Backbone as CSV, one residue per row, in Angstrom:
resi,resn,N_x,N_y,N_z,CA_x,CA_y,CA_z,C_x,C_y,C_z
1,MET,20.280,9.836,-19.332,19.254,10.538,-18.547,19.554,12.034,-18.570
2,ILE,18.539,12.850,-18.753,18.740,14.289,-18.768,19.070,14.799,-17.371
3,ASP,19.746,15.959,-17.324,19.902,16.643,-16.051,18.552,17.245,-15.681
4,PHE,18.171,17.119,-14.430,16.931,17.767,-14.017,17.110,18.415,-12.653
5,TYR,16.186,19.302,-12.368,16.316,20.174,-11.210,15.001,20.197,-10.430
6,PHE,15.119,20.399,-9.130,13.944,20.628,-8.306,13.921,22.094,-7.896
7,TYR,12.730,22.618,-7.707,12.602,23.969,-7.159,12.009,23.863,-5.760
8,GLU,12.040,24.948,-5.046,11.758,24.898,-3.605,10.346,24.435,-3.288
9,SER,9.391,24.735,-4.162,8.007,24.359,-3.866,7.599,23.038,-4.505
10,ASN,8.584,22.255,-4.985,8.282,20.890,-5.432,7.767,20.064,-4.257
11,ARG,7.066,18.989,-4.572,6.614,18.070,-3.526,7.814,17.357,-2.913
12,ASP,7.670,16.964,-1.650,8.714,16.156,-1.016,8.777,14.787,-1.686
13,ILE,9.979,14.232,-1.751,10.161,12.904,-2.333,9.856,11.849,-1.277
14,VAL,8.999,10.906,-1.642,8.619,9.803,-0.755,9.176,8.517,-1.356
15,THR,10.047,7.855,-0.619,10.715,6.657,-1.139,9.717,5.612,-1.620
16,GLU,8.641,5.411,-0.872,7.642,4.409,-1.252,7.050,4.713,-2.628
17,ASN,6.855,6.000,-2.934,6.311,6.375,-4.242,7.299,6.080,-5.364
18,VAL,8.593,6.282,-5.093,9.619,5.948,-6.088,9.599,4.450,-6.362
19,VAL,9.481,3.652,-5.308,9.451,2.192,-5.455,8.252,1.764,-6.296
20,LYS,7.094,2.371,-6.052,5.895,2.029,-6.824,6.073,2.395,-8.294
21,CYS,6.616,3.588,-8.553,6.860,4.004,-9.942,7.853,3.067,-10.622
22,TYR,8.892,2.701,-9.901,9.909,1.793,-10.438,9.274,0.468,-10.858
23,SER,8.451,-0.100,-9.982,7.821,-1.394,-10.272,6.890,-1.303,-11.475
24,MET,6.107,-0.237,-11.545,5.164,-0.066,-12.649,5.892,0.112,-13.975
25,ILE,6.919,0.975,-13.994,7.638,1.241,-15.246,8.439,0.022,-15.676
26,ARG,9.016,-0.681,-14.715,9.770,-1.886,-15.072,8.854,-2.937,-15.695
27,LYS,7.639,-3.061,-15.187,6.724,-4.087,-15.682,6.036,-3.676,-16.973
28,TYR,5.603,-2.404,-17.063,4.772,-1.976,-18.195,5.462,-0.985,-19.125
29,GLY,6.659,-0.517,-18.742,7.313,0.504,-19.537,6.696,1.871,-19.276
30,PHE,7.283,2.900,-19.890,6.725,4.246,-19.755,5.542,4.377,-20.703
31,GLN,4.411,4.800,-20.177,3.192,4.918,-20.978,2.817,6.397,-21.126
32,PRO,3.163,7.018,-22.269,2.842,8.440,-22.459,1.358,8.744,-22.316
33,SER,0.510,7.759,-22.663,-0.933,7.986,-22.570,-1.379,8.192,-21.127
34,MET,-0.537,7.767,-20.163,-0.856,7.969,-18.750,-0.324,9.306,-18.247
35,GLY,0.313,10.065,-19.144,0.812,11.388,-18.773,2.320,11.492,-18.873
36,LYS,2.786,12.439,-19.685,4.221,12.693,-19.769,4.686,13.427,-18.510
37,ILE,6.003,13.480,-18.331,6.571,14.253,-17.233,6.417,15.729,-17.584
38,LYS,5.683,16.473,-16.780,5.473,17.900,-17.045,6.609,18.706,-16.424
39,MET,7.262,19.537,-17.255,8.393,20.328,-16.783,8.196,21.805,-17.098
40,VAL,8.770,22.626,-16.245,8.814,24.068,-16.488,10.272,24.474,-16.666
41,GLU,10.478,25.612,-17.343,11.838,26.069,-17.615,11.854,27.587,-17.723
42,GLY,13.070,28.119,-17.875,13.242,29.542,-18.163,12.625,30.463,-17.135
43,ASP,11.894,31.462,-17.634,11.321,32.490,-16.756,10.314,31.936,-15.757
44,ASP,9.736,30.771,-16.063,8.761,30.189,-15.138,9.403,29.738,-13.830
45,LEU,10.732,29.644,-13.826,11.455,29.276,-12.602,12.010,30.502,-11.879
46,LYS,11.727,31.673,-12.411,12.255,32.907,-11.847,11.754,33.097,-10.416
47,GLY,12.663,33.453,-9.544,12.295,33.709,-8.155,12.311,32.478,-7.269
48,GLU,12.465,31.304,-7.854,12.514,30.057,-7.076,13.965,29.639,-6.851
49,LYS,14.257,29.163,-5.656,15.546,28.512,-5.461,15.556,27.239,-6.285
50,LEU,16.655,26.970,-6.954,16.746,25.839,-7.872,17.854,24.902,-7.407
51,TYR,17.586,23.592,-7.493,18.540,22.599,-6.998,18.783,21.527,-8.061
52,LYS,20.040,21.287,-8.368,20.374,20.195,-9.283,20.241,18.875,-8.531
53,VAL,19.642,17.891,-9.193,19.328,16.612,-8.548,20.324,15.541,-8.972
54,SER,20.808,14.794,-8.001,21.644,13.617,-8.267,21.042,12.428,-7.532
55,VAL,20.863,11.327,-8.249,20.386,10.084,-7.640,21.594,9.176,-7.512
56,ILE,21.994,8.889,-6.288,23.243,8.178,-6.035,23.006,6.996,-5.098
57,PRO,23.976,6.049,-5.043,23.838,4.925,-4.108,23.864,5.413,-2.658
58,LYS,23.020,4.835,-1.837,23.018,5.161,-0.413,24.249,4.571,0.255
59,ARG,24.612,3.354,-0.206,25.838,2.701,0.267,26.808,2.606,-0.896
60,ASN,27.978,3.144,-0.726,28.941,3.206,-1.826,29.506,1.850,-2.217
61,ASP,29.384,0.854,-1.338,29.943,-0.461,-1.653,28.990,-1.306,-2.493
62,LYS,27.805,-0.743,-2.813,26.842,-1.456,-3.649,26.379,-0.534,-4.772
63,PRO,26.015,-1.104,-5.936,25.586,-0.263,-7.055,24.236,0.396,-6.792
64,LEU,23.963,1.435,-7.553,22.674,2.112,-7.473,21.553,1.139,-7.812
65,SER,20.531,1.099,-6.983,19.385,0.214,-7.219,18.186,0.784,-6.475
66,ILE,17.037,0.159,-6.676,15.828,0.647,-6.018,15.883,0.429,-4.509
67,THR,16.745,-0.457,-4.048,16.916,-0.674,-2.606,18.164,0.021,-2.068
68,ASN,18.882,0.704,-2.947,20.109,1.388,-2.528,20.242,2.710,-3.289
69,PHE,19.401,3.664,-2.921,19.492,4.970,-3.570,19.167,6.076,-2.577
70,MET,19.635,7.248,-2.885,19.268,8.452,-2.156,19.317,9.618,-3.133
71,VAL,18.606,10.667,-2.803,18.549,11.849,-3.660,19.344,12.968,-3.003
72,GLU,20.329,13.487,-3.745,21.103,14.634,-3.275,20.767,15.842,-4.137
73,THR,20.718,17.002,-3.529,20.461,18.228,-4.279,21.527,19.264,-3.954
74,GLU,21.840,20.077,-4.951,22.827,21.146,-4.781,22.252,22.425,-5.379
75,GLU,22.218,23.480,-4.595,21.624,24.725,-5.082,22.400,25.275,-6.270
76,VAL,21.658,25.732,-7.259,22.245,26.295,-8.477,22.339,27.810,-8.317
77,THR,23.536,28.333,-8.485,23.734,29.784,-8.385,24.180,30.388,-9.706
78,ASP,24.624,29.560,-10.626,25.086,30.045,-11.929,23.881,30.405,-12.811
79,GLU,23.831,31.641,-13.286,22.680,32.107,-14.065,22.540,31.380,-15.389
80,GLN,23.649,31.026,-16.034,23.570,30.306,-17.306,22.963,28.918,-17.112
81,GLU,23.335,28.267,-16.023,22.760,26.948,-15.727,21.268,27.080,-15.428
82,ARG,20.892,28.133,-14.717,19.474,28.354,-14.410,18.653,28.510,-15.686
83,LYS,19.208,29.217,-16.667,18.476,29.463,-17.911,18.216,28.173,-18.686
84,LYS,19.119,27.207,-18.565,18.994,25.940,-19.297,18.205,24.886,-18.516
85,ALA,17.984,25.147,-17.247,17.402,24.131,-16.360,15.954,23.813,-16.712
86,LYS,15.618,22.537,-16.560,14.239,22.064,-16.686,13.878,21.364,-15.378
87,SER,12.688,21.677,-14.880,12.310,21.142,-13.576,10.906,20.549,-13.627
88,PRO,10.721,19.349,-13.081,9.393,18.718,-13.127,8.405,19.400,-12.186
89,VAL,7.272,19.787,-12.741,6.190,20.294,-11.904,5.321,19.125,-11.456
90,ASP,5.459,18.013,-12.163,4.761,16.766,-11.835,5.594,15.616,-12.380
91,GLY,5.740,14.538,-11.620,6.466,13.369,-12.117,7.851,13.182,-11.533
92,GLN,8.136,13.868,-10.399,9.465,13.726,-9.798,9.806,12.282,-9.464
93,HIS,8.825,11.560,-8.917,9.084,10.182,-8.492,9.355,9.280,-9.697
94,ARG,8.629,9.518,-10.783,8.878,8.724,-11.991,10.259,9.012,-12.563
95,LEU,10.670,10.277,-12.535,12.001,10.625,-13.046,13.099,9.893,-12.284
96,ILE,12.981,9.892,-10.969,13.985,9.203,-10.151,13.976,7.708,-10.455
97,ALA,12.778,7.126,-10.550,12.663,5.693,-10.851,13.274,5.364,-12.207
98,MET,13.016,6.214,-13.203,13.574,5.962,-14.536,15.089,6.095,-14.544
99,GLY,15.614,7.029,-13.745,17.061,7.161,-13.644,17.704,5.905,-13.080
100,ILE,17.059,5.312,-12.075,17.581,4.068,-11.488,17.496,2.930,-12.493
101,LEU,16.355,2.810,-13.162,16.187,1.749,-14.170,17.210,1.886,-15.290
102,GLU,17.461,3.119,-15.713,18.432,3.329,-16.793,19.837,2.956,-16.342
103,SER,20.176,3.263,-15.096,21.508,2.913,-14.581,21.699,1.402,-14.505
104,GLU,20.572,0.670,-14.372,20.622,-0.793,-14.312,20.563,-1.427,-15.696
105,GLY,20.443,-0.600,-16.744,20.357,-1.119,-18.106,19.005,-1.705,-18.447
106,LYS,17.965,-1.309,-17.698,16.624,-1.872,-17.902,15.664,-0.887,-18.566
107,PHE,16.188,0.287,-18.963,15.299,1.330,-19.470,16.122,2.346,-20.240
108,THR,15.516,2.924,-21.277,16.160,4.000,-22.026,15.264,5.226,-21.989
109,PHE,15.785,6.299,-21.447,15.004,7.527,-21.331,15.021,8.287,-22.647
110,ASP,13.845,8.689,-23.122,13.715,9.446,-24.367,12.942,10.733,-24.072
111,GLU,13.674,11.832,-24.004,13.063,13.101,-23.614,11.934,13.516,-24.551
112,SER,12.100,13.286,-25.847,11.114,13.764,-26.815,9.739,13.121,-26.627
113,SER,9.709,11.882,-26.164,8.427,11.182,-26.012,7.953,11.101,-24.564
114,MET,8.810,11.495,-23.634,8.473,11.321,-22.224,8.320,12.620,-21.446
115,VAL,8.722,13.738,-22.047,8.689,15.021,-21.351,7.805,16.011,-22.104
116,GLU,7.029,16.768,-21.361,6.204,17.841,-21.922,6.543,19.138,-21.186
117,ILE,6.978,20.145,-21.947,7.247,21.450,-21.350,5.924,22.204,-21.238
118,VAL,5.594,22.638,-20.030,4.342,23.361,-19.809,4.647,24.795,-19.384
119,LYS,3.729,25.688,-19.695,3.891,27.095,-19.350,3.086,27.430,-18.101
120,LEU,3.691,28.231,-17.265,3.018,28.691,-16.054,1.864,29.620,-16.446
121,PRO,0.637,29.313,-16.028,-0.497,30.180,-16.373,-0.302,31.599,-15.836
122,GLU,-0.803,32.562,-16.576,-0.704,33.954,-16.140,-1.423,34.144,-14.803
123,GLU,-0.835,34.981,-13.976,-1.388,35.334,-12.667,-1.470,34.140,-11.715
124,MET,-0.710,33.091,-12.001,-0.643,31.951,-11.084,0.810,31.740,-10.686
125,SER,1.061,31.634,-9.391,2.425,31.394,-8.921,2.823,29.946,-9.188
126,LEU,4.130,29.701,-9.217,4.599,28.330,-9.434,4.161,27.397,-8.299
127,PRO,4.218,27.819,-7.026,3.713,26.928,-5.965,2.242,26.564,-6.136
128,LEU,1.411,27.551,-6.543,-0.009,27.271,-6.743,-0.210,26.339,-7.932
129,PHE,0.539,26.577,-9.004,0.460,25.725,-10.192,0.855,24.293,-9.837
130,THR,1.918,24.157,-9.056,2.390,22.833,-8.635,1.322,22.116,-7.813
131,ALA,0.734,22.838,-6.870,-0.306,22.239,-6.027,-1.522,21.843,-6.849
132,SER,-1.869,22.662,-7.850,-3.045,22.380,-8.681,-2.851,21.124,-9.513
133,ILE,-1.657,20.956,-10.071,-1.379,19.783,-10.907,-1.320,18.512,-10.069
134,ASN,-0.886,18.656,-8.825,-0.690,17.474,-7.974,-1.831,17.248,-6.993
135,ASN,-3.039,17.712,-7.329,-4.135,17.596,-6.362,-4.994,16.364,-6.566
136,GLY,-4.591,15.473,-7.457,-5.360,14.248,-7.672,-5.322,13.338,-6.453
137,LYS,-6.445,12.672,-6.160,-6.516,11.761,-5.014,-5.844,10.440,-5.363
138,PRO,-4.888,9.989,-4.547,-4.282,8.681,-4.809,-5.335,7.576,-4.770
139,TRP,-5.186,6.596,-5.641,-6.110,5.463,-5.633,-5.917,4.661,-4.360
140,ASN,-7.036,4.246,-3.758,-6.940,3.385,-2.591,-7.572,2.029,-2.901
141,TYR,-7.640,1.180,-1.883,-8.151,-0.180,-2.086,-9.555,-0.180,-2.682
142,LYS,-10.440,0.678,-2.159,-11.828,0.682,-2.617,-11.953,1.077,-4.085
143,ASP,-11.012,1.887,-4.577,-11.072,2.298,-5.982,-10.907,1.115,-6.927
144,PHE,-10.342,0.013,-6.434,-10.107,-1.159,-7.271,-11.232,-2.180,-7.164
145,ASN,-12.223,-1.908,-6.302,-13.351,-2.834,-6.185,-14.059,-2.959,-7.525
146,GLY,-14.296,-4.180,-7.951,-14.972,-4.402,-9.223,-14.068,-4.294,-10.430
147,SER,-12.770,-4.061,-10.213,-11.851,-3.917,-11.347,-11.576,-5.246,-12.035
148,GLY,-11.712,-6.355,-11.277,-11.414,-7.665,-11.845,-9.934,-7.936,-11.989
149,LEU,-9.087,-7.028,-11.493,-7.642,-7.226,-11.601,-7.191,-8.356,-10.684
150,SER,-6.350,-9.226,-11.216,-5.790,-10.312,-10.417,-4.576,-9.816,-9.653
151,THR,-4.358,-10.396,-8.492,-3.148,-10.082,-7.731,-1.974,-10.937,-8.186
152,GLY,-2.260,-11.970,-8.972,-1.212,-12.909,-9.356,-0.987,-13.983,-8.310
153,ASN,-1.773,-13.952,-7.240,-1.677,-14.935,-6.162,-3.054,-15.582,-6.016
154,ALA,-3.143,-16.873,-6.312,-4.443,-17.555,-6.342,-5.166,-17.482,-5.002
155,GLN,-4.427,-17.615,-3.904,-5.059,-17.592,-2.587,-5.622,-16.210,-2.267
156,ILE,-4.867,-15.167,-2.599,-5.342,-13.811,-2.317,-6.502,-13.450,-3.237
157,ASP,-6.442,-13.886,-4.500,-7.578,-13.661,-5.406,-8.843,-14.309,-4.844
158,TYR,-8.696,-15.491,-4.254,-9.842,-16.178,-3.642,-10.398,-15.344,-2.484
159,ILE,-9.502,-14.839,-1.642,-9.924,-14.009,-0.509,-10.650,-12.757,-1.008
160,GLU,-10.134,-12.155,-2.077,-10.772,-10.963,-2.641,-12.183,-11.270,-3.148
161,ARG,-12.360,-12.455,-3.727,-13.702,-12.842,-4.192,-14.657,-13.009,-3.009
162,ILE,-14.152,-13.574,-1.914,-14.973,-13.730,-0.707,-15.430,-12.358,-0.204
163,ILE,-14.503,-11.410,-0.166,-14.828,-10.053,0.292,-15.933,-9.453,-0.574
164,GLY,-15.802,-9.612,-1.898,-16.794,-9.059,-2.817,-18.116,-9.793,-2.778
165,ASP,-18.060,-11.127,-2.764,-19.293,-11.927,-2.798,-20.148,-11.713,-1.554
166,TYR,-19.496,-11.573,-0.396,-20.241,-11.440,0.860,-20.321,-9.990,1.354
167,ASP,-19.676,-9.078,0.628,-19.680,-7.655,0.994,-19.227,-7.459,2.438
168,LEU,-18.054,-8.035,2.746,-17.495,-7.950,4.091,-16.276,-7.031,4.104
169,LYS,-15.906,-6.578,5.291,-14.738,-5.711,5.421,-13.464,-6.507,5.134
170,PRO,-12.548,-5.953,4.328,-11.311,-6.672,4.011,-10.535,-7.104,5.243
171,GLU,-10.430,-6.212,6.247,-9.613,-6.538,7.415,-10.189,-7.709,8.209
172,PHE,-11.504,-7.887,8.179,-12.122,-9.038,8.847,-11.798,-10.321,8.095
173,VAL,-12.001,-10.315,6.785,-11.769,-11.524,5.983,-10.283,-11.873,5.940
174,TYR,-9.424,-10.872,5.793,-7.981,-11.144,5.796,-7.577,-11.865,7.077
175,GLY,-8.153,-11.438,8.206,-7.817,-12.072,9.479,-8.173,-13.543,9.495
176,LEU,-9.375,-13.880,9.022,-9.824,-15.276,9.036,-8.971,-16.168,8.139
177,TYR,-8.525,-15.620,7.026,-7.823,-16.435,6.032,-6.299,-16.383,6.164
178,THR,-5.815,-15.770,7.244,-4.361,-15.732,7.462,-4.014,-16.183,8.876
179,MET,-4.758,-17.152,9.404,-4.447,-17.669,10.737,-3.026,-18.238,10.756
180,GLY,-2.255,-17.825,11.754,-0.887,-18.297,11.870,0.071,-17.636,10.905
181,GLN,-0.394,-16.603,10.199,0.412,-15.924,9.187,0.539,-14.433,9.519
182,PRO,1.496,-13.747,8.886,1.600,-12.299,9.091,0.338,-11.575,8.629
183,GLU,0.188,-10.357,9.076,-0.992,-9.564,8.730,-0.990,-9.203,7.247
184,LEU,-2.140,-9.324,6.627,-2.332,-8.920,5.234,-3.141,-7.629,5.239
185,LYS,-2.663,-6.612,4.507,-3.314,-5.304,4.532,-3.883,-4.937,3.166
186,ALA,-4.956,-4.146,3.190,-5.657,-3.779,1.959,-4.758,-3.028,0.987
187,ASN,-3.941,-2.104,1.488,-3.084,-1.335,0.587,-2.033,-2.205,-0.083
188,VAL,-1.589,-3.244,0.614,-0.621,-4.175,0.024,-1.279,-4.964,-1.098
189,VAL,-2.522,-5.386,-0.884,-3.263,-6.113,-1.920,-3.536,-5.200,-3.110
190,LYS,-3.874,-3.944,-2.835,-4.101,-2.965,-3.912,-2.860,-2.819,-4.774
191,ASP,-1.701,-2.691,-4.138,-0.452,-2.567,-4.892,-0.165,-3.823,-5.705
192,LEU,-0.495,-4.976,-5.138,-0.248,-6.241,-5.828,-1.017,-6.294,-7.148
193,LYS,-2.179,-5.682,-7.184,-3.007,-5.695,-8.398,-2.391,-4.888,-9.540
194,VAL,-1.463,-3.993,-9.214,-0.794,-3.227,-10.269,0.677,-3.618,-10.395
195,GLY,1.014,-4.802,-9.857,2.341,-5.352,-10.082,3.388,-5.005,-9.056
196,ILE,2.983,-4.419,-7.922,3.941,-4.044,-6.883,3.802,-5.011,-5.717
197,ASP,4.829,-5.823,-5.496,4.762,-6.874,-4.480,5.373,-6.398,-3.172
198,ARG,4.518,-6.071,-2.206,4.973,-5.688,-0.868,4.459,-6.674,0.182
199,LEU,4.172,-7.904,-0.260,3.695,-8.915,0.678,4.769,-9.229,1.715
200,PRO,4.370,-9.513,2.954,5.351,-9.956,3.947,6.115,-11.174,3.426
201,LYS,7.423,-11.167,3.593,8.248,-12.232,3.018,7.918,-13.609,3.580
202,ASN,7.450,-13.661,4.803,7.151,-14.965,5.412,5.662,-15.311,5.371
203,LEU,4.900,-14.630,4.506,3.487,-14.977,4.330,3.395,-16.251,3.505
204,ARG,2.734,-17.270,4.045,2.608,-18.566,3.365,1.134,-18.968,3.343
205,LEU,0.443,-18.605,2.284,-0.956,-18.990,2.132,-1.041,-20.290,1.355
206,SER,-2.022,-21.112,1.692,-2.116,-22.445,1.094,-3.569,-22.900,1.088
207,GLU,-3.797,-24.113,0.590,-5.142,-24.689,0.648,-5.589,-24.876,2.096
208,ASP,-4.632,-25.132,2.986,-4.973,-25.307,4.404,-5.473,-24.000,5.024
209,THR,-4.764,-22.883,4.763,-5.213,-21.599,5.318,-6.549,-21.192,4.700
210,GLN,-6.744,-21.545,3.426,-8.015,-21.235,2.759,-9.159,-22.032,3.369
211,SER,-8.914,-23.323,3.605,-9.937,-24.175,4.204,-10.290,-23.696,5.607
212,MET,-9.274,-23.300,6.368,-9.524,-22.790,7.717,-10.364,-21.515,7.653
213,GLY,-10.024,-20.631,6.735,-10.789,-19.399,6.580,-12.235,-19.669,6.216
214,ASP,-12.443,-20.624,5.302,-13.814,-20.985,4.905,-14.630,-21.458,6.108
215,LYS,-14.021,-22.327,6.923,-14.734,-22.876,8.080,-15.051,-21.799,9.114
216,LEU,-14.096,-20.898,9.335,-14.327,-19.822,10.297,-15.416,-18.871,9.803
217,LEU,-15.363,-18.532,8.520,-16.368,-17.624,7.968,-17.767,-18.223,8.074
218,GLN,-17.901,-19.496,7.716,-19.216,-20.138,7.792,-19.700,-20.236,9.233
219,ALA,-18.757,-20.434,10.159,-19.132,-20.483,11.578,-19.678,-19.132,12.038
220,PHE,-19.029,-18.060,11.637,-19.520,-16.727,12.010,-20.882,-16.447,11.388
221,LYS,-21.051,-16.829,10.120,-22.318,-16.554,9.442,-23.472,-17.359,10.053
222,ALA,-23.149,-18.531,10.620,-24.183,-19.375,11.237,-24.350,-19.094,12.730
223,SER,-23.556,-18.172,13.265,-23.565,-17.922,14.711,-24.743,-17.045,15.135
224,LYS,-24.838,-16.840,16.449,-25.886,-15.977,17.004,-25.567,-14.498,16.790
225,MET,-24.326,-14.209,16.434,-23.913,-12.816,16.228,-24.444,-12.272,14.909
226,SER,-24.782,-11.000,14.899,-25.182,-10.358,13.646,-23.933,-10.059,12.818
227,GLU,-24.133,-9.893,11.522,-22.990,-9.564,10.660,-22.360,-8.241,11.082
228,LYS,-23.177,-7.302,11.495,-22.655,-6.012,11.943,-21.711,-6.186,13.125
229,THR,-21.990,-7.192,13.952,-21.158,-7.439,15.134,-19.853,-8.133,14.782
230,PHE,-19.927,-9.195,13.972,-18.695,-9.959,13.719,-17.854,-9.399,12.568
231,ASN,-18.433,-8.589,11.701,-17.696,-8.036,10.559,-16.807,-6.896,11.037
232,ASN,-15.739,-7.278,11.721,-14.966,-6.339,12.525,-13.494,-6.731,12.455
233,GLY,-12.659,-5.844,11.968,-11.240,-6.150,11.831,-10.561,-6.438,13.151
234,ARG,-10.947,-5.740,14.216,-10.322,-5.968,15.521,-10.709,-7.328,16.078
235,LEU,-11.945,-7.736,15.835,-12.366,-9.071,16.269,-11.515,-10.137,15.578
236,ALA,-11.332,-9.998,14.268,-10.532,-10.974,13.523,-9.076,-10.954,13.972
237,LYS,-8.567,-9.767,14.254,-7.184,-9.660,14.735,-7.049,-10.307,16.110
238,GLY,-8.077,-10.144,16.946,-8.073,-10.789,18.256,-8.131,-12.297,18.142
239,LEU,-8.904,-12.791,17.162,-8.979,-14.232,16.930,-7.622,-14.776,16.494
240,LYS,-6.923,-14.014,15.661,-5.577,-14.423,15.242,-4.620,-14.480,16.437
241,GLN,-4.731,-13.473,17.319,-3.856,-13.450,18.487,-4.166,-14.622,19.412
242,PHE,-5.449,-14.916,19.603,-5.866,-16.070,20.406,-5.317,-17.361,19.801
243,PHE,-5.400,-17.504,18.485,-4.891,-18.692,17.799,-3.387,-18.844,18.029
244,LYS,-2.680,-17.731,17.970,-1.229,-17.752,18.186,-0.892,-18.119,19.629
245,ASP,-1.648,-17.569,20.569,-1.348,-17.775,21.993,-1.716,-19.175,22.479
246,LYS,-2.867,-19.697,22.035,-3.412,-20.934,22.594,-3.303,-22.140,21.662
247,ASN,-3.083,-21.903,20.385,-2.952,-22.989,19.402,-4.126,-23.971,19.425
248,PRO,-5.359,-23.484,19.356,-6.512,-24.391,19.322,-6.634,-25.063,17.960
249,THR,-7.404,-26.121,17.880,-7.701,-26.731,16.583,-8.795,-25.910,15.903
250,ILE,-8.947,-26.098,14.611,-10.004,-25.386,13.893,-11.373,-25.814,14.422
251,GLU,-11.492,-27.083,14.795,-12.759,-27.573,15.342,-13.097,-26.855,16.647
252,GLN,-12.100,-26.647,17.494,-12.333,-25.936,18.750,-12.722,-24.476,18.493
253,MET,-12.110,-23.870,17.489,-12.437,-22.477,17.164,-13.880,-22.350,16.675
254,VAL,-14.319,-23.329,15.894,-15.705,-23.327,15.412,-16.665,-23.469,16.588
255,VAL,-16.338,-24.363,17.535,-17.182,-24.551,18.724,-17.263,-23.249,19.527
256,ILE,-16.143,-22.551,19.657,-16.130,-21.273,20.382,-17.078,-20.268,19.727
257,ILE,-16.985,-20.151,18.405,-17.832,-19.198,17.677,-19.305,-19.569,17.833
258,GLU,-19.593,-20.869,17.786,-20.978,-21.335,17.958,-21.500,-21.020,19.358
259,ALA,-20.598,-21.033,20.348,-21.012,-20.813,21.738,-21.223,-19.339,22.072
260,MET,-20.693,-18.454,21.266,-20.773,-17.025,21.569,-22.191,-16.499,21.353
261,ASN,-22.656,-15.700,22.304,-23.990,-15.125,22.148,-23.924,-13.877,21.273
262,LYS,-25.060,-13.273,21.029,-25.103,-12.145,20.099,-24.325,-10.937,20.613
263,ASP,-24.075,-10.902,21.917,-23.318,-9.803,22.505,-21.809,-10.076,22.516
264,VAL,-21.415,-11.268,22.076,-19.995,-11.653,21.920,-19.303,-11.991,23.236
265,TRP,-19.518,-11.182,24.256,-18.661,-11.248,25.432,-19.061,-12.359,26.401
266,HIS,-18.047,-13.097,26.874,-18.219,-14.182,27.836,-18.664,-13.609,29.183
267,ALA,-19.404,-14.417,29.934,-19.908,-13.971,31.242,-18.782,-13.570,32.182
268,ASN,-17.617,-14.230,32.033,-16.473,-13.913,32.893,-15.609,-12.783,32.330
269,TYR,-16.040,-12.226,31.200,-15.250,-11.152,30.583,-16.208,-10.041,30.136
270,PRO,-16.571,-9.145,31.049,-17.517,-8.072,30.712,-17.011,-7.226,29.542
271,LYS,-17.943,-6.740,28.770,-17.592,-5.916,27.612,-16.786,-4.697,28.049
272,PRO,-15.650,-4.447,27.413,-14.826,-3.287,27.777,-15.567,-1.980,27.505
273,LYS,-15.211,-0.959,28.259,-15.775,0.361,28.001,-15.135,0.938,26.739
274,GLY,-15.918,1.648,25.974,-15.391,2.223,24.740,-15.280,1.176,23.648
275,SER,-14.421,1.437,22.701,-14.252,0.536,21.557,-13.269,-0.576,21.907
276,PRO,-13.702,-1.846,21.882,-12.806,-2.948,22.242,-11.614,-3.050,21.291
277,GLU,-10.474,-3.412,21.839,-9.262,-3.616,21.048,-9.095,-5.103,20.742
278,ALA,-8.171,-5.411,19.832,-7.900,-6.803,19.475,-7.525,-7.621,20.708
279,LYS,-6.774,-7.002,21.623,-6.356,-7.674,22.856,-7.573,-8.130,23.660
280,ASN,-8.600,-7.287,23.732,-9.818,-7.647,24.466,-10.512,-8.841,23.830
281,TYR,-10.596,-8.833,22.511,-11.231,-9.958,21.816,-10.439,-11.248,22.037
282,ALA,-9.106,-11.164,22.004,-8.271,-12.350,22.205,-8.509,-12.947,23.591
283,GLU,-8.567,-12.091,24.600,-8.803,-12.560,25.966,-10.206,-13.141,26.108
284,ASN,-11.155,-12.558,25.407,-12.531,-13.051,25.441,-12.635,-14.434,24.808
285,PHE,-11.974,-14.628,23.670,-11.953,-15.955,23.037,-11.332,-16.982,23.979
286,ALA,-10.315,-16.560,24.726,-9.638,-17.473,25.652,-10.577,-17.948,26.761
287,GLU,-11.506,-17.097,27.195,-12.478,-17.498,28.218,-13.383,-18.612,27.692
288,TYR,-13.851,-18.475,26.467,-14.674,-19.531,25.856,-13.860,-20.815,25.687
289,TYR,-12.581,-20.647,25.385,-11.698,-21.802,25.191,-11.553,-22.589,26.488
290,GLU,-11.468,-21.882,27.606,-11.362,-22.549,28.909,-12.608,-23.382,29.187
291,ASP,-13.764,-22.898,28.745,-15.006,-23.666,28.912,-14.914,-24.995,28.169
292,ILE,-14.369,-24.953,26.958,-14.245,-26.171,26.140,-13.291,-27.156,26.802
293,LEU,-12.149,-26.643,27.281,-11.140,-27.517,27.882,-11.629,-28.141,29.184
294,SER,-12.542,-27.461,29.868,-13.008,-27.961,31.168,-14.083,-29.035,31.040
295,LYS,-14.597,-29.214,29.823,-15.667,-30.207,29.632,-15.087,-31.590,29.403
């Protein structure tokens, strides 16, 4: 791995971004067509404080890895070292990820095919140049809509199809299809589509959770509530909390949804002022549940 340096106006290092780069490069390798590491050198670094970068284990009793690393920097004061220094104007996170992969014997860094030396445009400062190169908007969940990319998880792919087919909010559908399970988030699913697995370790989706989600979704669609009313992440989160607290059967949950009027709120539970929270929805579901138990 080459020696590399950061300058004062480089972007801050975000561990999560290093992890994402590591996962992508480990799975697909370095893809020059997606952009080489852009570096500046020589006079283009003039006037900037310069720091030599070391990627080292966070815990000395374990080897360097993606779960055990930290970045140390040391200011460079030697003029000869400054003249030879190369510093990334873009691609810091990939450089760190590649250094870790190389230390693990899973990657070979090749400067000639992976690095591009760029010149600072005239009348543009290095901080402005850095900001200009790094102004791209990160991809979010919606950017992947219609991509057809699989998550590699059959149950989650099914949930994604439901979201697309019915044009519903992800947080609402995720809630219905993860009863009794940890929360599933859109950004986690987005990462899964590009090979980065950040799923909760105790998430257990199955044909049973899928069947339950199907029944709940059909109950909502057949209910007196409008789609605008029930297509609500907080409502689904409240339903999950109610399920956890009261442990109703799926049949009882369907009866509750069928009993709810278009305004959602039970007569004994007036609609909260402002925007209702998941807690309010959970308590409201519990009122309907008491009606069922009393019959």
